mmJSON file of the N, C-alpha and C atoms, coordinates in Angstrom:
{"data_MODEL":{"atom_site":{
"group_PDB":["ATOM","ATOM","ATOM","ATOM","ATOM","ATOM","ATOM","ATOM","ATOM","ATOM","ATOM","ATOM","ATOM","ATOM","ATOM","ATOM","ATOM","ATOM","ATOM","ATOM","ATOM","ATOM","ATOM","ATOM","ATOM","ATOM","ATOM","ATOM","ATOM","ATOM","ATOM","ATOM","ATOM","ATOM","ATOM","ATOM","ATOM","ATOM","ATOM","ATOM","ATOM","ATOM","ATOM","ATOM","ATOM","ATOM","ATOM","ATOM","ATOM","ATOM","ATOM","ATOM","ATOM","ATOM","ATOM","ATOM","ATOM","ATOM","ATOM","ATOM","ATOM","ATOM","ATOM","ATOM","ATOM","ATOM","ATOM","ATOM","ATOM","ATOM","ATOM","ATOM","ATOM","ATOM","ATOM","ATOM","ATOM","ATOM","ATOM","ATOM","ATOM","ATOM","ATOM","ATOM","ATOM","ATOM","ATOM","ATOM","ATOM","ATOM","ATOM","ATOM","ATOM","ATOM","ATOM","ATOM","ATOM","ATOM","ATOM","ATOM","ATOM","ATOM","ATOM","ATOM","ATOM","ATOM","ATOM","ATOM","ATOM","ATOM","ATOM","ATOM","ATOM","ATOM","ATOM","ATOM","ATOM","ATOM","ATOM","ATOM","ATOM","ATOM","ATOM","ATOM","ATOM","ATOM","ATOM","ATOM","ATOM","ATOM","ATOM","ATOM","ATOM","ATOM","ATOM","ATOM","ATOM","ATOM","ATOM","ATOM","ATOM","ATOM","ATOM","ATOM","ATOM","ATOM","ATOM","ATOM","ATOM","ATOM","ATOM","ATOM","ATOM","ATOM","ATOM","ATOM","ATOM","ATOM","ATOM","ATOM","ATOM","ATOM"],
"id":[1,2,3,4,5,6,7,8,9,10,11,12,13,14,15,16,17,18,19,20,21,22,23,24,25,26,27,28,29,30,31,32,33,34,35,36,37,38,39,40,41,42,43,44,45,46,47,48,49,50,51,52,53,54,55,56,57,58,59,60,61,62,63,64,65,66,67,68,69,70,71,72,73,74,75,76,77,78,79,80,81,82,83,84,85,86,87,88,89,90,91,92,93,94,95,96,97,98,99,100,101,102,103,104,105,106,107,108,109,110,111,112,113,114,115,116,117,118,119,120,121,122,123,124,125,126,127,128,129,130,131,132,133,134,135,136,137,138,139,140,141,142,143,144,145,146,147,148,149,150,151,152,153,154,155,156,157,158,159,160,161,162],
"type_symbol":["N","C","C","N","C","C","N","C","C","N","C","C","N","C","C","N","C","C","N","C","C","N","C","C","N","C","C","N","C","C","N","C","C","N","C","C","N","C","C","N","C","C","N","C","C","N","C","C","N","C","C","N","C","C","N","C","C","N","C","C","N","C","C","N","C","C","N","C","C","N","C","C","N","C","C","N","C","C","N","C","C","N","C","C","N","C","C","N","C","C","N","C","C","N","C","C","N","C","C","N","C","C","N","C","C","N","C","C","N","C","C","N","C","C","N","C","C","N","C","C","N","C","C","N","C","C","N","C","C","N","C","C","N","C","C","N","C","C","N","C","C","N","C","C","N","C","C","N","C","C","N","C","C","N","C","C","N","C","C","N","C","C"],
"label_atom_id":["N","CA","C","N","CA","C","N","CA","C","N","CA","C","N","CA","C","N","CA","C","N","CA","C","N","CA","C","N","CA","C","N","CA","C","N","CA","C","N","CA","C","N","CA","C","N","CA","C","N","CA","C","N","CA","C","N","CA","C","N","CA","C","N","CA","C","N","CA","C","N","CA","C","N","CA","C","N","CA","C","N","CA","C","N","CA","C","N","CA","C","N","CA","C","N","CA","C","N","CA","C","N","CA","C","N","CA","C","N","CA","C","N","CA","C","N","CA","C","N","CA","C","N","CA","C","N","CA","C","N","CA","C","N","CA","C","N","CA","C","N","CA","C","N","CA","C","N","CA","C","N","CA","C","N","CA","C","N","CA","C","N","CA","C","N","CA","C","N","CA","C","N","CA","C","N","CA","C","N","CA","C","N","CA","C","N","CA","C"],
"label_alt_id":[null,null,null,null,null,null,null,null,null,null,null,null,null,null,null,null,null,null,null,null,null,null,null,null,null,null,null,null,null,null,null,null,null,null,null,null,null,null,null,null,null,null,null,null,null,null,null,null,null,null,null,null,null,null,null,null,null,null,null,null,null,null,null,null,null,null,null,null,null,null,null,null,null,null,null,null,null,null,null,null,null,null,null,null,null,null,null,null,null,null,null,null,null,null,null,null,null,null,null,null,null,null,null,null,null,null,null,null,null,null,null,null,null,null,null,null,null,null,null,null,null,null,null,null,null,null,null,null,null,null,null,null,null,null,null,null,null,null,null,null,null,null,null,null,null,null,null,null,null,null,null,null,null,null,null,null,null,null,null,null,null,null],
"label_comp_id":["MET","MET","MET","THR","THR","THR","TYR","TYR","TYR","THR","THR","THR","ALA","ALA","ALA","GLU","GLU","GLU","LYS","LYS","LYS","GLU","GLU","GLU","LYS","LYS","LYS","GLU","GLU","GLU","TYR","TYR","TYR","GLU","GLU","GLU","ASN","ASN","ASN","PHE","PHE","PHE","LEU","LEU","LEU","ARG","ARG","ARG","GLU","GLU","GLU","ARG","ARG","ARG","SER","SER","SER","ARG","ARG","ARG","LYS","LYS","LYS","VAL","VAL","VAL","LYS","LYS","LYS","VAL","VAL","VAL","VAL","VAL","VAL","ARG","ARG","ARG","LYS","LYS","LYS","GLU","GLU","GLU","VAL","VAL","VAL","SER","SER","SER","ILE","ILE","ILE","GLU","GLU","GLU","LYS","LYS","LYS","GLU","GLU","GLU","ASN","ASN","ASN","ASN","ASN","ASN","LYS","LYS","LYS","GLU","GLU","GLU","GLY","GLY","GLY","ILE","ILE","ILE","ASP","ASP","ASP","ASN","ASN","ASN","THR","THR","THR","LYS","LYS","LYS","ARG","ARG","ARG","LYS","LYS","LYS","GLY","GLY","GLY","HIS","HIS","HIS","GLY","GLY","GLY","THR","THR","THR","THR","THR","THR","HIS","HIS","HIS","THR","THR","THR","LEU","LEU","LEU"],
"label_asym_id":["A","A","A","A","A","A","A","A","A","A","A","A","A","A","A","A","A","A","A","A","A","A","A","A","A","A","A","A","A","A","A","A","A","A","A","A","A","A","A","A","A","A","A","A","A","A","A","A","A","A","A","A","A","A","A","A","A","A","A","A","A","A","A","A","A","A","A","A","A","A","A","A","A","A","A","A","A","A","A","A","A","A","A","A","A","A","A","A","A","A","A","A","A","A","A","A","A","A","A","A","A","A","A","A","A","A","A","A","A","A","A","A","A","A","A","A","A","A","A","A","A","A","A","A","A","A","A","A","A","A","A","A","A","A","A","A","A","A","A","A","A","A","A","A","A","A","A","A","A","A","A","A","A","A","A","A","A","A","A","A","A","A"],
"label_entity_id":["1","1","1","1","1","1","1","1","1","1","1","1","1","1","1","1","1","1","1","1","1","1","1","1","1","1","1","1","1","1","1","1","1","1","1","1","1","1","1","1","1","1","1","1","1","1","1","1","1","1","1","1","1","1","1","1","1","1","1","1","1","1","1","1","1","1","1","1","1","1","1","1","1","1","1","1","1","1","1","1","1","1","1","1","1","1","1","1","1","1","1","1","1","1","1","1","1","1","1","1","1","1","1","1","1","1","1","1","1","1","1","1","1","1","1","1","1","1","1","1","1","1","1","1","1","1","1","1","1","1","1","1","1","1","1","1","1","1","1","1","1","1","1","1","1","1","1","1","1","1","1","1","1","1","1","1","1","1","1","1","1","1"],
"label_seq_id":[1,1,1,2,2,2,3,3,3,4,4,4,5,5,5,6,6,6,7,7,7,8,8,8,9,9,9,10,10,10,11,11,11,12,12,12,13,13,13,14,14,14,15,15,15,16,16,16,17,17,17,18,18,18,19,19,19,20,20,20,21,21,21,22,22,22,23,23,23,24,24,24,25,25,25,26,26,26,27,27,27,28,28,28,29,29,29,30,30,30,31,31,31,32,32,32,33,33,33,34,34,34,35,35,35,36,36,36,37,37,37,38,38,38,39,39,39,40,40,40,41,41,41,42,42,42,43,43,43,44,44,44,45,45,45,46,46,46,47,47,47,48,48,48,49,49,49,50,50,50,51,51,51,52,52,52,53,53,53,54,54,54],
"pdbx_PDB_ins_code":[null,null,null,null,null,null,null,null,null,null,null,null,null,null,null,null,null,null,null,null,null,null,null,null,null,null,null,null,null,null,null,null,null,null,null,null,null,null,null,null,null,null,null,null,null,null,null,null,null,null,null,null,null,null,null,null,null,null,null,null,null,null,null,null,null,null,null,null,null,null,null,null,null,null,null,null,null,null,null,null,null,null,null,null,null,null,null,null,null,null,null,null,null,null,null,null,null,null,null,null,null,null,null,null,null,null,null,null,null,null,null,null,null,null,null,null,null,null,null,null,null,null,null,null,null,null,null,null,null,null,null,null,null,null,null,null,null,null,null,null,null,null,null,null,null,null,null,null,null,null,null,null,null,null,null,null,null,null,null,null,null,null],
"Cartn_x":[141.36,142.314,142.37,143.56,143.696,143.725,143.07,142.95,144.177,144.869,146.063,145.978,146.768,146.817,147.397,148.3,148.904,147.849,146.987,145.896,144.99,144.713,143.861,144.502,145.796,146.515,146.463,146.692,146.625,145.271,144.223,142.861,142.582,143.048,142.861,143.548,144.777,145.493,144.731,144.182,143.414,142.207,141.494,140.321,140.723,141.818,142.288,142.629,143.366,143.721,142.472,141.511,140.298,139.517,139.386,138.622,139.344,140.685,141.443,141.16,141.147,140.858,139.471,138.502,137.132,137.1,137.806,137.855,138.445,139.521,140.157,139.176,138.46,137.478,136.417,135.914,134.889,135.42,136.678,137.288,137.328,137.731,137.781,136.405,135.395,134.032,133.612,133.908,133.502,134.272,135.549,136.318,135.669,135.279,134.629,133.351,132.591,131.36,131.67,132.726,133.141,133.472,134.247,134.675,133.532,132.404,131.331,130.12,130.362,129.246,128.471,129.094,128.4,127.286,127.245,126.158,126.448,127.73,128.079,127.888,127.245,126.973,128.158,128.919,130.099,129.759,128.572,128.228,128.017,127.684,127.453,128.776,129.811,131.095,131.733,132.346,132.927,134.044,134.019,135.072,134.811,133.696,133.367,132.077,131.889,130.655,130.716,131.643,131.761,132.855,133.67,134.823,134.427,133.227,132.858,132.039,131.846,131.083,131.941,131.421,132.211,131.906],
"Cartn_y":[77.755,78.329,77.446,77.073,76.241,77.114,76.64,77.383,77.127,78.183,78.028,78.938,78.604,79.433,80.808,80.83,82.105,83.045,82.499,83.299,83.837,82.976,83.383,84.544,84.457,85.518,86.814,86.686,87.857,88.528,87.7,88.226,88.905,88.319,88.933,90.291,90.347,91.621,92.653,92.193,93.086,93.649,92.773,93.222,94.203,93.897,94.769,96.148,96.182,97.45,98.224,97.51,98.176,98.766,98.005,98.515,99.697,99.668,100.803,102.046,101.881,103.011,103.57,102.677,103.115,103.916,103.436,104.163,105.55,105.652,106.94,107.885,107.375,108.205,108.697,107.791,108.191,109.264,109.14,110.143,111.494,111.483,112.73,113.366,112.539,113.059,113.711,113.046,113.613,114.903,114.969,116.208,117.309,116.972,117.939,118.462,117.567,117.98,118.903,118.578,119.423,120.828,120.901,122.189,122.944,122.285,122.823,123.206,123.695,124.025,125.263,126.071,127.276,126.927,125.694,125.262,125.408,125.522,125.553,124.144,124.046,122.728,122.282,121.335,120.862,120.127,119.537,118.751,119.642,120.926,121.83,122.365,122.306,122.835,121.88,122.412,121.578,120.708,119.436,118.534,117.931,118.262,117.71,116.916,116.014,115.248,113.971,113.925,112.703,111.809,112.341,111.585,110.609,110.727,109.91,108.683,108.435,107.247,106.024,105.068,103.886,102.747],
"Cartn_z":[111.562,112.523,113.777,114.138,115.333,116.57,117.603,118.855,119.725,120.099,120.937,122.146,123.143,124.35,124.023,123.05,122.638,122.077,121.223,120.653,121.76,122.728,123.84,124.598,124.833,125.541,124.73,123.419,122.54,122.642,122.612,122.653,123.986,125.083,126.401,126.464,125.922,125.885,125.061,123.933,123.071,123.818,124.529,125.283,126.379,127.057,128.13,127.58,126.46,125.829,125.445,124.834,124.366,125.529,126.621,127.757,128.395,128.352,128.876,128.046,126.708,125.826,126.103,126.286,126.567,127.858,128.893,130.163,129.969,129.177,128.923,128.248,127.247,126.54,127.515,128.367,129.335,130.263,130.678,131.553,130.846,129.561,128.795,128.697,128.466,128.354,129.669,130.792,132.078,132.369,131.96,132.127,131.303,130.067,129.195,129.84,130.455,131.12,132.288,133.044,134.17,133.682,132.591,132.06,131.4,131.253,130.438,131.285,132.47,133.366,132.919,132.02,131.552,130.574,130.116,129.244,127.778,127.416,125.997,125.445,124.292,123.717,122.873,123.394,122.678,121.383,121.33,120.154,118.936,119.159,118.046,117.479,118.302,117.874,116.881,115.845,114.799,115.376,115.01,115.462,116.827,117.429,118.742,118.649,119.583,119.627,118.807,117.86,117.065,117.621,118.529,119.02,120.108,120.658,121.823,121.467,120.154,119.8,120.04,120.8,121.14,120.18],
"occupancy":[1.0,1.0,1.0,1.0,1.0,1.0,1.0,1.0,1.0,1.0,1.0,1.0,1.0,1.0,1.0,1.0,1.0,1.0,1.0,1.0,1.0,1.0,1.0,1.0,1.0,1.0,1.0,1.0,1.0,1.0,1.0,1.0,1.0,1.0,1.0,1.0,1.0,1.0,1.0,1.0,1.0,1.0,1.0,1.0,1.0,1.0,1.0,1.0,1.0,1.0,1.0,1.0,1.0,1.0,1.0,1.0,1.0,1.0,1.0,1.0,1.0,1.0,1.0,1.0,1.0,1.0,1.0,1.0,1.0,1.0,1.0,1.0,1.0,1.0,1.0,1.0,1.0,1.0,1.0,1.0,1.0,1.0,1.0,1.0,1.0,1.0,1.0,1.0,1.0,1.0,1.0,1.0,1.0,1.0,1.0,1.0,1.0,1.0,1.0,1.0,1.0,1.0,1.0,1.0,1.0,1.0,1.0,1.0,1.0,1.0,1.0,1.0,1.0,1.0,1.0,1.0,1.0,1.0,1.0,1.0,1.0,1.0,1.0,1.0,1.0,1.0,1.0,1.0,1.0,1.0,1.0,1.0,1.0,1.0,1.0,1.0,1.0,1.0,1.0,1.0,1.0,1.0,1.0,1.0,1.0,1.0,1.0,1.0,1.0,1.0,1.0,1.0,1.0,1.0,1.0,1.0,1.0,1.0,1.0,1.0,1.0,1.0],
"B_iso_or_equiv":[0.0,0.0,0.0,0.0,0.0,0.0,0.0,0.0,0.0,0.0,0.0,0.0,0.0,0.0,0.0,0.0,0.0,0.0,0.0,0.0,0.0,0.0,0.0,0.0,0.0,0.0,0.0,0.0,0.0,0.0,0.0,0.0,0.0,0.0,0.0,0.0,0.0,0.0,0.0,0.0,0.0,0.0,0.0,0.0,0.0,0.0,0.0,0.0,0.0,0.0,0.0,0.0,0.0,0.0,0.0,0.0,0.0,0.0,0.0,0.0,0.0,0.0,0.0,0.0,0.0,0.0,0.0,0.0,0.0,0.0,0.0,0.0,0.0,0.0,0.0,0.0,0.0,0.0,0.0,0.0,0.0,0.0,0.0,0.0,0.0,0.0,0.0,0.0,0.0,0.0,0.0,0.0,0.0,0.0,0.0,0.0,0.0,0.0,0.0,0.0,0.0,0.0,0.0,0.0,0.0,0.0,0.0,0.0,0.0,0.0,0.0,0.0,0.0,0.0,0.0,0.0,0.0,0.0,0.0,0.0,0.0,0.0,0.0,0.0,0.0,0.0,0.0,0.0,0.0,0.0,0.0,0.0,0.0,0.0,0.0,0.0,0.0,0.0,0.0,0.0,0.0,0.0,0.0,0.0,0.0,0.0,0.0,0.0,0.0,0.0,0.0,0.0,0.0,0.0,0.0,0.0,0.0,0.0,0.0,0.0,0.0,0.0],
"pdbx_formal_charge":[null,null,null,null,null,null,null,null,null,null,null,null,null,null,null,null,null,null,null,null,null,null,null,null,null,null,null,null,null,null,null,null,null,null,null,null,null,null,null,null,null,null,null,null,null,null,null,null,null,null,null,null,null,null,null,null,null,null,null,null,null,null,null,null,null,null,null,null,null,null,null,null,null,null,null,null,null,null,null,null,null,null,null,null,null,null,null,null,null,null,null,null,null,null,null,null,null,null,null,null,null,null,null,null,null,null,null,null,null,null,null,null,null,null,null,null,null,null,null,null,null,null,null,null,null,null,null,null,null,null,null,null,null,null,null,null,null,null,null,null,null,null,null,null,null,null,null,null,null,null,null,null,null,null,null,null,null,null,null,null,null,null],
"auth_seq_id":[1,1,1,2,2,2,3,3,3,4,4,4,5,5,5,6,6,6,7,7,7,8,8,8,9,9,9,10,10,10,11,11,11,12,12,12,13,13,13,14,14,14,15,15,15,16,16,16,17,17,17,18,18,18,19,19,19,20,20,20,21,21,21,22,22,22,23,23,23,24,24,24,25,25,25,26,26,26,27,27,27,28,28,28,29,29,29,30,30,30,31,31,31,32,32,32,33,33,33,34,34,34,35,35,35,36,36,36,37,37,37,38,38,38,39,39,39,40,40,40,41,41,41,42,42,42,43,43,43,44,44,44,45,45,45,46,46,46,47,47,47,48,48,48,49,49,49,50,50,50,51,51,51,52,52,52,53,53,53,54,54,54],
"auth_comp_id":["MET","MET","MET","THR","THR","THR","TYR","TYR","TYR","THR","THR","THR","ALA","ALA","ALA","GLU","GLU","GLU","LYS","LYS","LYS","GLU","GLU","GLU","LYS","LYS","LYS","GLU","GLU","GLU","TYR","TYR","TYR","GLU","GLU","GLU","ASN","ASN","ASN","PHE","PHE","PHE","LEU","LEU","LEU","ARG","ARG","ARG","GLU","GLU","GLU","ARG","ARG","ARG","SER","SER","SER","ARG","ARG","ARG","LYS","LYS","LYS","VAL","VAL","VAL","LYS","LYS","LYS","VAL","VAL","VAL","VAL","VAL","VAL","ARG","ARG","ARG","LYS","LYS","LYS","GLU","GLU","GLU","VAL","VAL","VAL","SER","SER","SER","ILE","ILE","ILE","GLU","GLU","GLU","LYS","LYS","LYS","GLU","GLU","GLU","ASN","ASN","ASN","ASN","ASN","ASN","LYS","LYS","LYS","GLU","GLU","GLU","GLY","GLY","GLY","ILE","ILE","ILE","ASP","ASP","ASP","ASN","ASN","ASN","THR","THR","THR","LYS","LYS","LYS","ARG","ARG","ARG","LYS","LYS","LYS","GLY","GLY","GLY","HIS","HIS","HIS","GLY","GLY","GLY","THR","THR","THR","THR","THR","THR","HIS","HIS","HIS","THR","THR","THR","LEU","LEU","LEU"],
"auth_asym_id":["A","A","A","A","A","A","A","A","A","A","A","A","A","A","A","A","A","A","A","A","A","A","A","A","A","A","A","A","A","A","A","A","A","A","A","A","A","A","A","A","A","A","A","A","A","A","A","A","A","A","A","A","A","A","A","A","A","A","A","A","A","A","A","A","A","A","A","A","A","A","A","A","A","A","A","A","A","A","A","A","A","A","A","A","A","A","A","A","A","A","A","A","A","A","A","A","A","A","A","A","A","A","A","A","A","A","A","A","A","A","A","A","A","A","A","A","A","A","A","A","A","A","A","A","A","A","A","A","A","A","A","A","A","A","A","A","A","A","A","A","A","A","A","A","A","A","A","A","A","A","A","A","A","A","A","A","A","A","A","A","A","A"],
"auth_atom_id":["N","CA","C","N","CA","C","N","CA","C","N","CA","C","N","CA","C","N","CA","C","N","CA","C","N","CA","C","N","CA","C","N","CA","C","N","CA","C","N","CA","C","N","CA","C","N","CA","C","N","CA","C","N","CA","C","N","CA","C","N","CA","C","N","CA","C","N","CA","C","N","CA","C","N","CA","C","N","CA","C","N","CA","C","N","CA","C","N","CA","C","N","CA","C","N","CA","C","N","CA","C","N","CA","C","N","CA","C","N","CA","C","N","CA","C","N","CA","C","N","CA","C","N","CA","C","N","CA","C","N","CA","C","N","CA","C","N","CA","C","N","CA","C","N","CA","C","N","CA","C","N","CA","C","N","CA","C","N","CA","C","N","CA","C","N","CA","C","N","CA","C","N","CA","C","N","CA","C","N","CA","C","N","CA","C","N","CA","C"],
"pdbx_PDB_model_num":[1,1,1,1,1,1,1,1,1,1,1,1,1,1,1,1,1,1,1,1,1,1,1,1,1,1,1,1,1,1,1,1,1,1,1,1,1,1,1,1,1,1,1,1,1,1,1,1,1,1,1,1,1,1,1,1,1,1,1,1,1,1,1,1,1,1,1,1,1,1,1,1,1,1,1,1,1,1,1,1,1,1,1,1,1,1,1,1,1,1,1,1,1,1,1,1,1,1,1,1,1,1,1,1,1,1,1,1,1,1,1,1,1,1,1,1,1,1,1,1,1,1,1,1,1,1,1,1,1,1,1,1,1,1,1,1,1,1,1,1,1,1,1,1,1,1,1,1,1,1,1,1,1,1,1,1,1,1,1,1,1,1]
}}}
């Protein structure tokens, strides 16, 4: 594979998108924690706890 500036730009965009997604996930997790002050364990609930693996 030949190295081009276009490929580099594509890769930078990919990294930027990925880091944005990670930030969004972290925000969702912190919102979940905020909403969860009563101490309900979200990880025990079906369909939860598996979505936050990065």
